[in-house]
C-alpha positions in Angstrom: -67.9 55.9 -4.3 -64.7 54.0 -5.3 -64.5 53.8 -9.0 -63.7 50.5 -10.7 -60.6 49.5 -12.6 -61.0 48.3 -16.2 -59.7 44.8 -16.6 -57.6 43.8 -19.5 -57.0 40.1 -20.5 -55.9 37.8 -23.3 -57.0 34.4 -22.1 -60.3 35.0 -20.4 -62.3 37.5 -18.4 -65.4 37.5 -16.1 -67.3 40.4 -14.5 -70.0 40.1 -11.9 -71.5 42.2 -9.0 -69.4 40.4 -6.3 -65.6 39.9 -6.2 -66.0 36.3 -4.8 -68.1 35.4 -7.8 -65.7 37.0 -10.3 -62.8 35.2 -8.5 -64.6 31.8 -8.8 -65.1 32.4 -12.5 -61.4 33.4 -12.9 -60.2 30.3 -11.1 -62.1 28.2 -13.6 -60.6 30.1 -16.6 -57.1 29.5 -15.1 -57.9 25.8 -14.8 -58.6 25.6 -18.5 -62.3 26.1 -18.4 -64.3 27.9 -21.1 -66.1 31.3 -20.7 -69.3 29.2 -20.2 -67.6 27.2 -17.3 -66.5 30.5 -15.7 -70.0 32.0 -16.0 -71.5 28.9 -14.3 -69.1 29.0 -11.4 -69.7 32.7 -11.0 -73.5 32.2 -11.1 -73.4 29.3 -8.5 -71.1 31.4 -6.2 -73.1 34.6 -6.5 -76.2 32.6 -5.5 -74.5 32.3 -2.1 -72.6 35.6 -1.6 -75.2 38.0 -3.0 -78.3 36.4 -1.5 -80.5 39.5 -1.5 -80.4 39.7 -5.3 -80.4 36.1 -6.5 -80.2 32.5 -5.3 -80.8 28.8 -5.9 -84.5 29.4 -5.5 -84.6 31.9 -8.5 -84.3 31.8 -12.3 -81.6 32.5 -14.9 -81.5 33.2 -18.6 -78.5 32.9 -20.9 -77.1 34.2 -24.2 -74.2 32.0 -25.3 -71.9 32.5 -28.2 -70.2 29.2 -29.2 -66.9 30.4 -30.6 -66.1 26.9 -31.8 -69.0 26.9 -34.3 -69.8 30.6 -34.6 -73.2 29.9 -33.3 -75.4 32.0 -31.0 -77.7 30.3 -28.5 -80.4 31.3 -26.1 -81.2 29.4 -22.9 -84.3 30.1 -20.9 -84.2 28.5 -17.4 -87.1 30.5 -16.0 -89.6 28.4 -14.0 -93.3 27.9 -14.8 -96.2 28.5 -12.4 -97.5 25.8 -10.2 -100.2 23.5 -11.6 -102.5 24.7 -8.8 -101.8 28.4 -9.4 -105.0 29.2 -11.3 -106.4 32.6 -12.1 -109.7 31.8 -10.5 -108.1 30.6 -7.3 -105.8 33.6 -6.9 -108.6 36.1 -7.8 -110.9 34.6 -5.2 -108.2 34.6 -2.5 -106.4 37.8 -3.2 -108.5 40.1 -5.4 -106.8 42.3 -8.0 -103.1 41.5 -7.3 -100.9 38.7 -6.2 -99.2 39.3 -2.8 -95.6 40.3 -3.2 -94.3 38.4 -0.2 -95.1 35.1 1.6 -95.9 31.7 0.3 -98.6 32.8 -2.2 -95.9 34.9 -4.0 -93.7 31.8 -4.3 -95.7 30.3 -7.2 -93.1 29.5 -9.8 -90.5 26.7 -9.9 -86.9 27.8 -9.3 -85.2 27.4 -12.7 -81.6 28.4 -11.9 -80.2 24.9 -11.3 -81.6 23.7 -14.6 -79.8 26.6 -16.3 -76.5 25.8 -14.7 -76.8 22.2 -15.8 -77.8 22.9 -19.4 -75.0 25.4 -19.7 -72.5 22.9 -18.2 -73.7 20.1 -20.5 -73.2 22.4 -23.6 -69.7 23.3 -22.4 -68.8 19.6 -22.0 -70.4 18.2 -25.1 -70.0 21.1 -27.5 -67.0 23.1 -26.3 -65.0 20.1 -25.1 -64.5 21.3 -21.6 -62.9 19.0 -19.0 -64.3 20.9 -16.0 -66.6 18.6 -14.2 -69.9 19.6 -12.6 -68.8 19.3 -9.0 -65.8 21.6 -9.5 -68.1 24.4 -10.5 -69.7 24.3 -7.0 -66.5 24.2 -4.9 -66.2 27.9 -4.1 -69.9 28.4 -3.5 -70.0 25.5 -1.0 -67.0 26.8 0.8 -68.5 30.3 1.2 -71.9 28.9 2.3 -70.3 26.6 4.9 -67.5 28.8 6.2 -69.2 32.1 5.7 -68.2 35.4 4.1 -68.2 39.1 5.0 -71.5 40.6 3.8 -71.0 43.1 1.1 -72.0 46.8 1.4 -74.8 46.1 -1.1 -76.2 43.3 1.0 -76.1 45.4 4.1 -77.7 48.4 2.3 -80.5 46.4 0.8 -81.2 44.4 4.0 -81.5 47.6 6.0 -83.9 49.1 3.4 -86.2 46.1 3.1 -88.7 47.5 5.5 -91.6 45.3 4.3 -89.7 42.2 5.3 -88.1 43.0 8.6 -90.9 44.7 10.5 -93.3 43.3 13.0 -96.2 43.2 10.6 -94.4 41.1 8.1 -96.3 37.9 7.1 -95.9 35.1 9.7 -94.1 32.8 7.2 -91.6 35.5 6.4 -90.8 35.9 10.1 -90.4 32.2 10.8 -88.3 31.4 7.7 -86.4 34.5 6.6 -85.7 36.3 9.8 -83.5 33.6 11.4 -81.1 33.7 8.5 -81.4 37.2 6.9 -82.5 39.6 9.6 -80.3 42.8 9.8 -79.1 41.7 13.2 -77.4 38.8 11.5 -75.2 41.2 9.6 -73.9 42.9 12.8 -71.3 40.1 13.3 -68.4 39.0 11.2 -69.3 36.3 8.7 -72.6 35.3 7.0 -72.9 31.5 7.3 -75.5 29.4 5.5 -75.1 25.8 6.7 -78.4 24.6 5.2 -77.7 26.1 1.9 -74.2 24.5 1.9 -75.8 21.0 2.4 -78.2 21.7 -0.5 -75.4 22.7 -2.8 -73.4 19.7 -1.8 -76.4 17.5 -2.8 -76.8 19.2 -6.1 -73.0 19.0 -6.8 -73.0 15.3 -6.0 -76.3 14.2 -7.7 -76.9 16.9 -10.2 -80.2 18.6 -11.1 -82.1 15.3 -10.7 -81.8 15.7 -7.0 -83.1 19.3 -7.1 -86.0 18.6 -9.4 -86.9 14.9 -9.0 -85.1 13.7 -5.9 -85.5 13.8 -2.1 -84.3 17.4 -2.1 -87.1 18.4 -4.5 -89.6 16.8 -2.1 -88.2 18.6 0.9 -88.3 21.9 -0.9 -91.9 21.4 -2.2 -93.2 20.2 1.2 -91.6 23.1 3.0 -93.0 25.5 0.3 -96.5 24.1 0.8 -96.0 24.6 4.6 -95.7 28.4 4.1 -98.6 28.6 1.7 -97.0 28.1 -1.7 -99.0 26.2 -4.4 -95.8 24.5 -5.6 -95.8 20.7 -5.5 -93.2 18.0 -6.1 -94.8 17.4 -9.5 -94.2 21.0 -10.5 -90.5 20.5 -9.8 -90.4 17.1 -11.6 -91.9 18.4 -14.8 -89.6 21.5 -15.0 -87.1 21.9 -17.8 -85.0 24.7 -19.3 -85.4 25.4 -23.0 -82.8 26.1 -25.7 -83.8 28.5 -28.6 -82.7 31.1 -31.0 -82.1 34.7 -29.9 -83.7 37.8 -31.6 -81.7 40.5 -33.2 -81.9 43.9 -34.9 -79.3 45.8 -37.0 -77.4 48.7 -35.3 -74.5 50.8 -36.7 -73.4 48.1 -39.1 -73.6 45.3 -36.5 -76.4 43.5 -34.7 -77.9 43.8 -31.2 -79.0 40.4 -29.9 -81.1 39.4 -27.0 -83.7 36.8 -25.9 -87.2 36.4 -27.1 -90.4 36.5 -25.0 -91.2 36.0 -22.2 -88.2 38.2 -21.6 -88.4 41.9 -22.4 -85.5 41.5 -24.9 -87.5 42.9 -27.8 -88.1 46.1 -25.9 -84.3 46.5 -25.4 -83.7 45.9 -29.1 -86.5 48.3 -30.1 -85.0 51.2 -28.1 -81.7 50.9 -30.0 -83.4 50.4 -33.4 -85.4 53.6 -32.7 -82.3 55.7 -31.7 -80.3 54.5 -34.7 -82.2 57.2 -36.6 -80.4 59.9 -34.6 -76.8 61.0 -34.6 -76.2 59.9 -31.0 -72.6 60.9 -30.9 -73.4 64.5 -31.7 -76.2 64.9 -29.0 -75.5 66.9 -25.9 -76.3 65.2 -22.6 -79.9 66.6 -22.3 -80.7 65.7 -25.9 -79.1 62.3 -25.5 -81.1 61.4 -22.4 -84.3 62.8 -23.9 -84.1 60.8 -27.2 -83.3 57.6 -25.3 -86.2 58.1 -22.9 -88.7 58.8 -25.6 -87.5 55.7 -27.5 -88.0 53.8 -24.2 -91.6 55.0 -23.9 -92.4 53.7 -27.4 -90.7 50.4 -26.8 -92.5 49.9 -23.4 -95.9 50.6 -25.1 -95.4 47.4 -27.1 -93.9 45.5 -24.2 -96.7 46.3 -21.8 -99.3 45.5 -24.4 -98.0 42.1 -25.6 -95.3 40.6 -23.3 -96.1 37.1 -21.9 -95.3 33.5 -22.4 -95.5 32.9 -26.2 -96.4 29.3 -25.6 -99.6 30.4 -24.1 -100.4 33.6 -26.0 -98.6 34.7 -29.3 -96.3 37.7 -29.0 -95.9 39.7 -32.2 -92.2 40.2 -32.0 -91.7 40.5 -35.7 -94.2 43.3 -35.9 -92.8 45.1 -33.0 -89.3 45.0 -34.5 -90.4 45.6 -38.1 -88.0 48.3 -39.5 -90.8 50.2 -41.4 -93.0 50.3 -38.3 -90.1 51.4 -36.2 -89.3 54.2 -38.6 -92.9 55.4 -38.4 -92.8 55.3 -34.6 -89.5 57.1 -34.6 -91.3 60.0 -36.1 -93.3 60.4 -32.8 -90.1 61.4 -31.0 -90.2 65.2 -30.6 -86.8 66.7 -29.8 -88.2 69.4 -27.5 -91.3 67.7 -25.9 -91.7 64.6 -23.7 -94.5 62.2 -24.5 -96.9 61.2 -21.8 -97.6 57.4 -21.7 -98.9 55.0 -19.2 -96.2 53.0 -17.4 -95.7 49.2 -17.1 -95.3 47.0 -14.1 -91.8 45.7 -14.5 -89.4 46.0 -11.6 -87.0 43.7 -9.7 -83.6 42.9 -8.5 -81.1 40.8 -10.3 -77.5 40.0 -11.0 -75.7 40.1 -14.4 -72.6 38.0 -15.1 -70.5 38.2 -18.3 -67.6 36.1 -19.5 -65.4 35.7 -22.6 -62.4 33.6 -23.5 -59.6 33.6 -26.1 -61.3 30.8 -28.0 -64.1 33.2 -29.0 -66.7 31.9 -26.5 -68.8 34.6 -24.8 -71.7 34.4 -22.2 -74.2 36.8 -20.7 -76.3 35.4 -17.9 -78.9 37.1 -15.8 -80.0 35.5 -12.5 -82.7 36.7 -10.1 -85.1 36.3 -7.3 -87.2 39.2 -8.7 -87.7 41.5 -5.6 -84.9 41.8 -3.1 -85.0 38.5 -1.1 -87.7 37.2 -3.5 -90.9 36.0 -1.8 -89.2 36.4 1.6 -89.7 32.7 2.5 -87.1 30.0 2.9 -88.0 26.4 2.1 -87.6 24.7 5.5 -84.1 23.5 6.3 -82.9 23.5 2.7 -81.7 27.1 2.8 -83.4 27.8 -0.5 -84.9 31.3 -0.6 -87.8 31.2 -3.0 -88.3 33.7 -5.7 -91.4 35.8 -6.3 -91.1 36.2 -10.1 -94.7 35.0 -10.4 -96.1 38.2 -9.0 -95.6 39.7 -12.4 -98.6 37.6 -13.6 -101.8 39.7 -14.0 -105.0 38.7 -12.3 -106.9 40.5 -15.1 -108.6 37.8 -17.2 -108.2 39.9 -20.3 -104.5 40.5 -20.0 -102.1 38.4 -22.1 -99.9 37.8 -19.1 -102.8 36.6 -17.0 -102.0 33.8 -14.5 -102.5 30.2 -15.7 -101.1 26.9 -14.5 -97.7 25.8 -15.8 -97.1 29.1 -17.6 -94.0 31.3 -17.6 -94.6 34.9 -16.7 -93.3 38.0 -18.5 -89.8 38.6 -17.2 -87.4 41.5 -17.0 -84.3 39.4 -17.5 -82.4 40.2 -20.7 -78.9 38.9 -21.4 -77.6 40.7 -24.5 -74.6 41.1 -26.9 -73.6 43.4 -29.7 -72.1 41.6 -32.7 -69.9 42.9 -35.5 -69.1 40.8 -38.5 -71.1 38.0 -36.9 -69.0 37.8 -33.7 -69.5 39.4 -30.2 -68.0 42.8 -29.7 -69.9 43.7 -26.5 -71.2 41.2 -24.0 -73.3 42.9 -21.4 -76.1 42.8 -18.8 -77.5 44.6 -15.8 -80.1 44.3 -13.0 -82.9 46.9 -12.6 -86.4 46.0 -13.9 -87.5 48.7 -16.2 -84.0 50.0 -16.0 -82.4 47.0 -17.8 -83.3 48.0 -21.4 -82.4 51.6 -20.6 -79.0 50.8 -19.1 -78.3 48.4 -22.0 -79.1 51.2 -24.4 -76.7 53.5 -22.5 -73.9 50.9 -22.6 -74.3 50.2 -26.4 -74.6 53.9 -27.4 -71.7 55.0 -25.2 -69.4 52.3 -26.5 -70.5 52.0 -30.1 -71.5 55.6 -30.9 -69.3 57.5 -28.4 -66.3 55.2 -28.3 -66.1 55.0 -24.5 -64.2 52.1 -22.9 -66.2 49.5 -21.0 -65.4 50.8 -17.5 -66.0 54.4 -18.5 -69.3 53.5 -20.1 -70.4 51.6 -17.0 -69.5 54.5 -14.7 -71.0 57.3 -16.8 -74.0 58.9 -15.1 -77.3 57.1 -15.9 -81.0 57.8 -15.8 -84.1 55.7 -15.1 -87.6 56.3 -16.6 -90.1 54.0 -15.0 -90.5 51.7 -12.1 -87.9 49.9 -10.0 -87.6 48.5 -6.5 -91.4 48.5 -6.1 -91.9 52.2 -6.7 -94.9 53.0 -9.0 -93.7 56.4 -10.1 -93.1 57.2 -13.8 -90.6 59.9 -12.8 -87.4 60.4 -14.8 -84.6 59.9 -12.3 -81.2 61.3 -13.0 -78.0 60.7 -11.2 -76.9 64.0 -9.7 -73.7 63.9 -11.8 -75.7 65.0 -14.8 -75.9 68.4 -13.1 -78.7 71.1 -12.8 -78.5 72.3 -16.4 -79.3 68.9 -17.8 -82.1 68.5 -15.3 -83.6 71.9 -16.1 -83.5 71.3 -19.9 -85.3 68.0 -19.5 -87.9 69.6 -17.2 -88.5 72.3 -19.9 -89.4 69.5 -22.3 -92.0 68.1 -19.9 -90.1 65.4 -18.1 -90.9 64.9 -14.4 -87.3 64.9 -13.3 -86.0 63.9 -9.9 -82.3 64.0 -9.1 -81.0 61.1 -7.1 -77.6 60.2 -5.6 -74.5 60.6 -7.7 -74.1 56.8 -7.8 -77.6 55.2 -7.3 -78.6 51.6 -6.9 -81.7 52.5 -8.8 -79.7 52.7 -12.0 -78.8 49.0 -12.0 -75.5 47.1 -11.7 -74.1 46.8 -15.2 -71.3 44.4 -16.3 -69.7 44.6 -19.8 -66.9 43.0 -21.7 -65.6 44.4 -25.0 -63.8 42.1 -27.5 -61.5 43.3 -30.2 -58.1 42.6 -31.8 -56.4 43.9 -28.7 -58.0 41.3 -26.5 -60.7 41.5 -23.8 -61.6 44.5 -21.6 -64.1 44.4 -18.8 -66.0 46.9 -16.8 -67.9 46.3 -13.5 -70.4 48.7 -12.0 -69.2 50.6 -8.9 -72.9 51.0 -7.9 -72.6 47.3 -7.0 -69.9 45.4 -5.1 -68.3 43.6 -8.0 -65.2 43.5 -10.2 -64.0 42.4 -13.6 -61.2 39.8 -13.4 -59.1 38.4 -16.2 -55.8 36.9 -17.2 
């Protein structure tokens, strides 16, 4: 494993899981763009060059600090379920669970393009940016049209996606996904996506109207219907991203900030609020992992009980983050014994992008198809790989996250920041389903409590309690760099420990920027293929 190099910058910095995406963001910064412009360019580009993790057919969510006004904003660009995707229909056809692949899994509108547009509009109207919409697509279109060398991560995930590239894959997966993404395609030199290039050119020329209400929207919807998706043109036409206020909790004299439901942001905040009652800096490695895992179990109890679209079902975030209640729950953390709790269903693959500039603007954006390659179906000749985020819906009529028409599902996506004196000090995010809140907690505690630099904090060995990449186990996975003594101590406390590779994809792909009087420093996860770039 090649370790990353910490980036240092004065003017601007962007970190992502792919160097071409980071370079696209950096070029925008050099052209006078804001951190928000850089994040958009990186997000559009990574939708092309990291297609196994995210794409035009997926979602994104944003946390944006407007340095001009000292204002923190949340942007939710996750798509809603199809109007025809009713609980009764899915239960009668599929029984207890939604299929994870094929057209039936592609039941939510792709929201990513709406997120790019709303972020761009804010940058132009509020931050005074002169970067136009079309410029943000230039690198992505070039890489789609002329091709790029597939990254080690893309090759690795493609080879491991056994449920997609086997003879008993659903017919619609074979006919739409295989011609573009089959592992044999990666044997050659460059990965070319001509159809996707034309789609991006149309969006760059005509804006989100073309993707949601134009001829392109009709083509995507018709092609989706042809492979069994319930999505219609009307579902696209009625989609819109939503601006809102983030949620926050105190931590070590500052604030940790994330997004409200339907994201699992309140679980990430609860973990840190729970561990604030411990002297994290003084804990040895076994105690440190144990305390954070036990806090995770408590946070996930609330998440799994309540998380859904708050427009459809109220989510008691204030109660879950109430300081007195958290203090009582903290008392359930036994230093020498692991609690046994049922696990939740969150999993998935994602990309995180972070950016900051010298004007005080900062951005964390998470973009995803959910599972690797999403639903495994491409919408006709548009090149749009459709997400399967909707499989997180429950088919249990009593569950708050039960499937309903035009509803957002619970989502694992959580862009986050740590603020000191009201301004961002850390801007961070990661992929990894259940691992996202845990990796975020590791980053914050290692930087704030243990004074590690961003690259060192990202590279430090990590753990994962819970599900990821479709695995149902509640095992506590440890990267082997923790060593046998730490593993043995955790087993003695009752944890079901499994050692994994020294640098494991299971631990997520974290990106982080620190901001202080000395400028910007960025760390990018060597578990992915990316890099932090600044100037």
